[in-house]
Backbone atoms as SQL, in Angstrom:
CREATE TABLE atoms (id INTEGER PRIMARY KEY, chain TEXT, resi INTEGER, resn TEXT, atom TEXT, x REAL, y REAL, z REAL);
INSERT INTO atoms VALUES
  (1, 'A', 1, 'MET', 'N', 54.056, 84.344, 57.737),
  (2, 'A', 1, 'MET', 'CA', 53.259, 85.417, 58.291),
  (3, 'A', 1, 'MET', 'C', 53.497, 86.676, 57.457),
  (4, 'A', 2, 'SER', 'N', 52.445, 87.336, 57.049),
  (5, 'A', 2, 'SER', 'CA', 52.573, 88.538, 56.232),
  (6, 'A', 2, 'SER', 'C', 52.740, 89.763, 57.132),
  (7, 'A', 3, 'PRO', 'N', 53.429, 90.804, 56.631),
  (8, 'A', 3, 'PRO', 'CA', 53.630, 92.003, 57.446),
  (9, 'A', 3, 'PRO', 'C', 52.304, 92.724, 57.673),
  (10, 'A', 4, 'PRO', 'N', 52.210, 93.466, 58.770),
  (11, 'A', 4, 'PRO', 'CA', 50.957, 94.189, 59.036),
  (12, 'A', 4, 'PRO', 'C', 50.707, 95.240, 57.956),
  (13, 'A', 5, 'THR', 'N', 49.444, 95.464, 57.661),
  (14, 'A', 5, 'THR', 'CA', 49.091, 96.475, 56.663),
  (15, 'A', 5, 'THR', 'C', 49.057, 97.847, 57.322),
  (16, 'A', 6, 'ARG', 'N', 49.322, 98.842, 56.525),
  (17, 'A', 6, 'ARG', 'CA', 49.316, 100.206, 57.014),
  (18, 'A', 6, 'ARG', 'C', 47.878, 100.631, 57.286),
  (19, 'A', 7, 'THR', 'N', 47.668, 101.336, 58.382),
  (20, 'A', 7, 'THR', 'CA', 46.319, 101.781, 58.725),
  (21, 'A', 7, 'THR', 'C', 45.963, 103.046, 57.970),
  (22, 'A', 8, 'THR', 'N', 44.694, 103.361, 57.984),
  (23, 'A', 8, 'THR', 'CA', 44.213, 104.583, 57.339),
  (24, 'A', 8, 'THR', 'C', 44.870, 105.808, 57.961),
  (25, 'A', 9, 'GLN', 'N', 45.086, 105.776, 59.265),
  (26, 'A', 9, 'GLN', 'CA', 45.731, 106.888, 59.950),
  (27, 'A', 9, 'GLN', 'C', 47.169, 107.045, 59.474),
  (28, 'A', 10, 'ASP', 'N', 47.872, 105.935, 59.298),
  (29, 'A', 10, 'ASP', 'CA', 49.238, 105.986, 58.776),
  (30, 'A', 10, 'ASP', 'C', 49.253, 106.562, 57.367),
  (31, 'A', 11, 'ASP', 'N', 48.299, 106.136, 56.553),
  (32, 'A', 11, 'ASP', 'CA', 48.203, 106.653, 55.184),
  (33, 'A', 11, 'ASP', 'C', 47.948, 108.162, 55.186),
  (34, 'A', 12, 'ALA', 'N', 47.084, 108.611, 56.073),
  (35, 'A', 12, 'ALA', 'CA', 46.770, 110.042, 56.151),
  (36, 'A', 12, 'ALA', 'C', 47.990, 110.838, 56.610),
  (37, 'A', 13, 'ALA', 'N', 48.724, 110.305, 57.575),
  (38, 'A', 13, 'ALA', 'CA', 49.926, 110.984, 58.066),
  (39, 'A', 13, 'ALA', 'C', 50.996, 111.024, 56.977),
  (40, 'A', 14, 'ARG', 'N', 51.136, 109.927, 56.240),
  (41, 'A', 14, 'ARG', 'CA', 52.110, 109.869, 55.150),
  (42, 'A', 14, 'ARG', 'C', 51.751, 110.880, 54.066),
  (43, 'A', 15, 'ARG', 'N', 50.487, 110.929, 53.702),
  (44, 'A', 15, 'ARG', 'CA', 50.040, 111.877, 52.672),
  (45, 'A', 15, 'ARG', 'C', 50.263, 113.316, 53.122),
  (46, 'A', 16, 'ALA', 'N', 49.965, 113.599, 54.391),
  (47, 'A', 16, 'ALA', 'CA', 50.170, 114.952, 54.915),
  (48, 'A', 16, 'ALA', 'C', 51.650, 115.332, 54.868),
  (49, 'A', 17, 'ARG', 'N', 52.516, 114.374, 55.179),
  (50, 'A', 17, 'ARG', 'CA', 53.962, 114.640, 55.140),
  (51, 'A', 17, 'ARG', 'C', 54.422, 114.886, 53.704),
  (52, 'A', 18, 'ILE', 'N', 53.906, 114.098, 52.772),
  (53, 'A', 18, 'ILE', 'CA', 54.244, 114.296, 51.356),
  (54, 'A', 18, 'ILE', 'C', 53.786, 115.675, 50.895),
  (55, 'A', 19, 'GLU', 'N', 52.562, 116.052, 51.257),
  (56, 'A', 19, 'GLU', 'CA', 52.039, 117.376, 50.881),
  (57, 'A', 19, 'GLU', 'C', 52.923, 118.487, 51.442),
  (58, 'A', 20, 'GLN', 'N', 53.327, 118.330, 52.701),
  (59, 'A', 20, 'GLN', 'CA', 54.175, 119.333, 53.344),
  (60, 'A', 20, 'GLN', 'C', 55.508, 119.463, 52.605),
  (61, 'A', 21, 'LEU', 'N', 56.146, 118.338, 52.332),
  (62, 'A', 21, 'LEU', 'CA', 57.439, 118.378, 51.650),
  (63, 'A', 21, 'LEU', 'C', 57.314, 118.888, 50.220),
  (64, 'A', 22, 'ALA', 'N', 56.272, 118.465, 49.513),
  (65, 'A', 22, 'ALA', 'CA', 56.071, 118.935, 48.139),
  (66, 'A', 22, 'ALA', 'C', 55.909, 120.454, 48.123),
  (67, 'A', 23, 'ARG', 'N', 55.182, 120.981, 49.084),
  (68, 'A', 23, 'ARG', 'CA', 55.008, 122.434, 49.160),
  (69, 'A', 23, 'ARG', 'C', 56.336, 123.124, 49.470),
  (70, 'A', 24, 'GLU', 'N', 57.105, 122.558, 50.389),
  (71, 'A', 24, 'GLU', 'CA', 58.404, 123.139, 50.717),
  (72, 'A', 24, 'GLU', 'C', 59.339, 123.128, 49.500),
  (73, 'A', 25, 'ILE', 'N', 59.315, 122.053, 48.744),
  (74, 'A', 25, 'ILE', 'CA', 60.133, 121.966, 47.530),
  (75, 'A', 25, 'ILE', 'C', 59.673, 123.028, 46.529),
  (76, 'A', 26, 'TRP', 'N', 58.372, 123.103, 46.332),
  (77, 'A', 26, 'TRP', 'CA', 57.789, 124.080, 45.408),
  (78, 'A', 26, 'TRP', 'C', 58.198, 125.500, 45.799),
  (79, 'A', 27, 'GLU', 'N', 58.076, 125.822, 47.093),
  (80, 'A', 27, 'GLU', 'CA', 58.440, 127.155, 47.558),
  (81, 'A', 27, 'GLU', 'C', 59.935, 127.417, 47.418),
  (82, 'A', 28, 'SER', 'N', 60.753, 126.392, 47.707),
  (83, 'A', 28, 'SER', 'CA', 62.212, 126.576, 47.616),
  (84, 'A', 28, 'SER', 'C', 62.674, 126.801, 46.181),
  (85, 'A', 29, 'GLU', 'N', 61.874, 126.353, 45.221),
  (86, 'A', 29, 'GLU', 'CA', 62.203, 126.543, 43.808),
  (87, 'A', 29, 'GLU', 'C', 61.562, 127.799, 43.227),
  (88, 'A', 30, 'GLY', 'N', 60.984, 128.635, 44.083),
  (89, 'A', 30, 'GLY', 'CA', 60.389, 129.878, 43.616),
  (90, 'A', 30, 'GLY', 'C', 58.966, 129.746, 43.116),
  (91, 'A', 31, 'ARG', 'N', 58.266, 128.700, 43.527),
  (92, 'A', 31, 'ARG', 'CA', 56.857, 128.454, 43.178),
  (93, 'A', 31, 'ARG', 'C', 56.600, 128.361, 41.669),
  (94, 'A', 32, 'PRO', 'N', 57.364, 127.545, 40.979),
  (95, 'A', 32, 'PRO', 'CA', 57.157, 127.432, 39.530),
  (96, 'A', 32, 'PRO', 'C', 55.848, 126.712, 39.209),
  (97, 'A', 33, 'GLU', 'N', 55.237, 127.094, 38.100),
  (98, 'A', 33, 'GLU', 'CA', 54.005, 126.442, 37.648),
  (99, 'A', 33, 'GLU', 'C', 54.352, 125.180, 36.861),
  (100, 'A', 34, 'GLY', 'N', 53.449, 124.206, 36.895),
  (101, 'A', 34, 'GLY', 'CA', 53.607, 123.003, 36.089),
  (102, 'A', 34, 'GLY', 'C', 54.592, 121.982, 36.631),
  (103, 'A', 35, 'GLN', 'N', 54.979, 122.102, 37.879),
  (104, 'A', 35, 'GLN', 'CA', 55.958, 121.176, 38.462),
  (105, 'A', 35, 'GLN', 'C', 55.389, 120.350, 39.610),
  (106, 'A', 36, 'ALA', 'N', 54.076, 120.377, 39.792),
  (107, 'A', 36, 'ALA', 'CA', 53.448, 119.712, 40.939),
  (108, 'A', 36, 'ALA', 'C', 53.756, 118.222, 40.993),
  (109, 'A', 37, 'LEU', 'N', 53.675, 117.536, 39.868),
  (110, 'A', 37, 'LEU', 'CA', 53.928, 116.092, 39.870),
  (111, 'A', 37, 'LEU', 'C', 55.384, 115.786, 40.219),
  (112, 'A', 38, 'ARG', 'N', 56.300, 116.558, 39.688),
  (113, 'A', 38, 'ARG', 'CA', 57.721, 116.351, 39.999),
  (114, 'A', 38, 'ARG', 'C', 57.974, 116.594, 41.481),
  (115, 'A', 39, 'HIS', 'N', 57.375, 117.649, 42.031),
  (116, 'A', 39, 'HIS', 'CA', 57.538, 117.940, 43.457),
  (117, 'A', 39, 'HIS', 'C', 56.919, 116.839, 44.310),
  (118, 'A', 40, 'TRP', 'N', 55.767, 116.348, 43.906),
  (119, 'A', 40, 'TRP', 'CA', 55.098, 115.271, 44.645),
  (120, 'A', 40, 'TRP', 'C', 55.976, 114.008, 44.640),
  (121, 'A', 41, 'ASN', 'N', 56.517, 113.657, 43.483),
  (122, 'A', 41, 'ASN', 'CA', 57.369, 112.465, 43.388),
  (123, 'A', 41, 'ASN', 'C', 58.630, 112.613, 44.226),
  (124, 'A', 42, 'MET', 'N', 59.211, 113.802, 44.228),
  (125, 'A', 42, 'MET', 'CA', 60.387, 114.044, 45.062),
  (126, 'A', 42, 'MET', 'C', 60.035, 113.883, 46.538),
  (127, 'A', 43, 'ALA', 'N', 58.903, 114.433, 46.934),
  (128, 'A', 43, 'ALA', 'CA', 58.464, 114.351, 48.325),
  (129, 'A', 43, 'ALA', 'C', 58.188, 112.898, 48.725),
  (130, 'A', 44, 'GLU', 'N', 57.580, 112.119, 47.823),
  (131, 'A', 44, 'GLU', 'CA', 57.337, 110.695, 48.111),
  (132, 'A', 44, 'GLU', 'C', 58.647, 109.966, 48.384),
  (133, 'A', 45, 'ARG', 'N', 59.647, 110.234, 47.567),
  (134, 'A', 45, 'ARG', 'CA', 60.947, 109.574, 47.768),
  (135, 'A', 45, 'ARG', 'C', 61.574, 109.984, 49.094),
  (136, 'A', 46, 'LEU', 'N', 61.425, 111.246, 49.462),
  (137, 'A', 46, 'LEU', 'CA', 61.959, 111.700, 50.744),
  (138, 'A', 46, 'LEU', 'C', 61.254, 111.022, 51.916),
  (139, 'A', 47, 'VAL', 'N', 59.941, 110.891, 51.832),
  (140, 'A', 47, 'VAL', 'CA', 59.179, 110.235, 52.901),
  (141, 'A', 47, 'VAL', 'C', 59.575, 108.765, 53.009),
  (142, 'A', 48, 'GLU', 'N', 59.752, 108.103, 51.879),
  (143, 'A', 48, 'GLU', 'CA', 60.184, 106.712, 51.898),
  (144, 'A', 48, 'GLU', 'C', 61.556, 106.571, 52.548),
  (145, 'A', 49, 'ALA', 'N', 62.435, 107.541, 52.300),
  (146, 'A', 49, 'ALA', 'CA', 63.772, 107.510, 52.893),
  (147, 'A', 49, 'ALA', 'C', 63.737, 107.798, 54.392),
  (148, 'A', 50, 'GLU', 'N', 62.762, 108.591, 54.828),
  (149, 'A', 50, 'GLU', 'CA', 62.630, 108.915, 56.256),
  (150, 'A', 50, 'GLU', 'C', 62.173, 107.723, 57.079),
  (151, 'A', 51, 'ALA', 'N', 61.276, 106.921, 56.532),
  (152, 'A', 51, 'ALA', 'CA', 60.687, 105.804, 57.266),
  (153, 'A', 51, 'ALA', 'C', 61.431, 104.522, 56.953),
  (154, 'A', 52, 'PRO', 'N', 62.091, 103.942, 57.953),
  (155, 'A', 52, 'PRO', 'CA', 62.778, 102.682, 57.690),
  (156, 'A', 52, 'PRO', 'C', 61.777, 101.571, 57.391),
  (157, 'A', 53, 'ASP', 'N', 62.101, 100.767, 56.415),
  (158, 'A', 53, 'ASP', 'CA', 61.249, 99.649, 56.018),
  (159, 'A', 53, 'ASP', 'C', 61.474, 98.505, 56.989),
  (160, 'A', 54, 'ALA', 'N', 60.413, 97.860, 57.415),
  (161, 'A', 54, 'ALA', 'CA', 60.512, 96.757, 58.371),
  (162, 'A', 54, 'ALA', 'C', 61.393, 95.636, 57.830),
  (163, 'A', 55, 'ASP', 'N', 61.351, 95.377, 56.534),
  (164, 'A', 55, 'ASP', 'CA', 62.165, 94.325, 55.945),
  (165, 'A', 55, 'ASP', 'C', 63.643, 94.662, 56.013),
  (166, 'A', 56, 'ASP', 'N', 64.008, 95.947, 55.932),
  (167, 'A', 56, 'ASP', 'CA', 65.404, 96.349, 55.983),
  (168, 'A', 56, 'ASP', 'C', 66.006, 96.092, 57.354),
  (169, 'A', 57, 'THR', 'N', 65.242, 96.289, 58.430),
  (170, 'A', 57, 'THR', 'CA', 65.776, 96.119, 59.771),
  (171, 'A', 57, 'THR', 'C', 66.009, 94.644, 60.076),
  (172, 'A', 58, 'ARG', 'N', 65.282, 93.770, 59.438),
  (173, 'A', 58, 'ARG', 'CA', 65.441, 92.345, 59.673),
  (174, 'A', 58, 'ARG', 'C', 66.815, 91.865, 59.205),
  (175, 'A', 59, 'ASP', 'N', 67.360, 92.469, 58.139),
  (176, 'A', 59, 'ASP', 'CA', 68.637, 92.052, 57.589),
  (177, 'A', 59, 'ASP', 'C', 69.820, 92.822, 58.156),
  (178, 'A', 60, 'ALA', 'N', 69.560, 93.805, 59.014),
  (179, 'A', 60, 'ALA', 'CA', 70.639, 94.627, 59.559),
  (180, 'A', 60, 'ALA', 'C', 71.440, 93.817, 60.570),
  (181, 'A', 61, 'PRO', 'N', 72.751, 94.059, 60.631),
  (182, 'A', 61, 'PRO', 'CA', 73.566, 93.346, 61.623),
  (183, 'A', 61, 'PRO', 'C', 73.177, 93.793, 63.029),
  (184, 'A', 62, 'HIS', 'N', 73.145, 92.862, 63.939),
  (185, 'A', 62, 'HIS', 'CA', 72.714, 93.164, 65.300),
  (186, 'A', 62, 'HIS', 'C', 73.865, 93.166, 66.290),
  (187, 'A', 63, 'SER', 'N', 75.039, 92.826, 65.868),
  (188, 'A', 63, 'SER', 'CA', 76.178, 92.753, 66.767),
  (189, 'A', 63, 'SER', 'C', 76.727, 94.138, 67.057),
  (190, 'A', 64, 'THR', 'N', 77.066, 94.380, 68.319),
  (191, 'A', 64, 'THR', 'CA', 77.689, 95.646, 68.697),
  (192, 'A', 64, 'THR', 'C', 79.170, 95.448, 68.966),
  (193, 'A', 65, 'GLU', 'N', 79.670, 94.247, 68.725),
  (194, 'A', 65, 'GLU', 'CA', 81.075, 93.927, 68.959),
  (195, 'A', 65, 'GLU', 'C', 81.948, 94.651, 67.964),
  (196, 'A', 66, 'HIS', 'N', 83.054, 95.210, 68.437),
  (197, 'A', 66, 'HIS', 'CA', 83.989, 95.908, 67.555),
  (198, 'A', 66, 'HIS', 'C', 84.735, 94.879, 66.719),
  (199, 'A', 67, 'THR', 'N', 84.917, 95.174, 65.464),
  (200, 'A', 67, 'THR', 'CA', 85.624, 94.244, 64.593),
  (201, 'A', 67, 'THR', 'C', 87.116, 94.519, 64.588),
  (202, 'A', 68, 'SER', 'N', 87.519, 95.732, 64.940),
  (203, 'A', 68, 'SER', 'CA', 88.957, 96.003, 64.976),
  (204, 'A', 68, 'SER', 'C', 89.427, 95.918, 66.417),
  (205, 'A', 69, 'ARG', 'N', 90.431, 95.129, 66.632),
  (206, 'A', 69, 'ARG', 'CA', 90.967, 94.923, 67.974),
  (207, 'A', 69, 'ARG', 'C', 92.456, 95.212, 67.971),
  (208, 'A', 70, 'ARG', 'N', 92.907, 95.694, 69.081),
  (209, 'A', 70, 'ARG', 'CA', 94.320, 95.981, 69.237),
  (210, 'A', 70, 'ARG', 'C', 95.046, 94.648, 69.437),
  (211, 'A', 71, 'PRO', 'N', 96.144, 94.448, 68.721),
  (212, 'A', 71, 'PRO', 'CA', 96.887, 93.185, 68.908),
  (213, 'A', 71, 'PRO', 'C', 97.446, 93.108, 70.326),
  (214, 'A', 72, 'SER', 'N', 97.432, 91.907, 70.863),
  (215, 'A', 72, 'SER', 'CA', 97.977, 91.740, 72.216),
  (216, 'A', 72, 'SER', 'C', 99.496, 91.815, 72.173),
  (217, 'A', 73, 'ALA', 'N', 100.057, 92.318, 73.261),
  (218, 'A', 73, 'ALA', 'CA', 101.503, 92.553, 73.312),
  (219, 'A', 73, 'ALA', 'C', 102.300, 91.326, 73.609);
């Protein structure tokens, strides 16, 4: 079974978030000219880091059991 595809609404929300972050990066750097692509790429990486990938959660450990135990007396 293949993973669900991202909807147009998800794409629009992702793009809006990237635009927001790219602008914040640009402003935080003093609004330099000629850095739009670098800011956009940085923002894309930040958005990717914000959204957990469905494949990553499948491999995550699900146990809540503590691995360190006090030795019995």
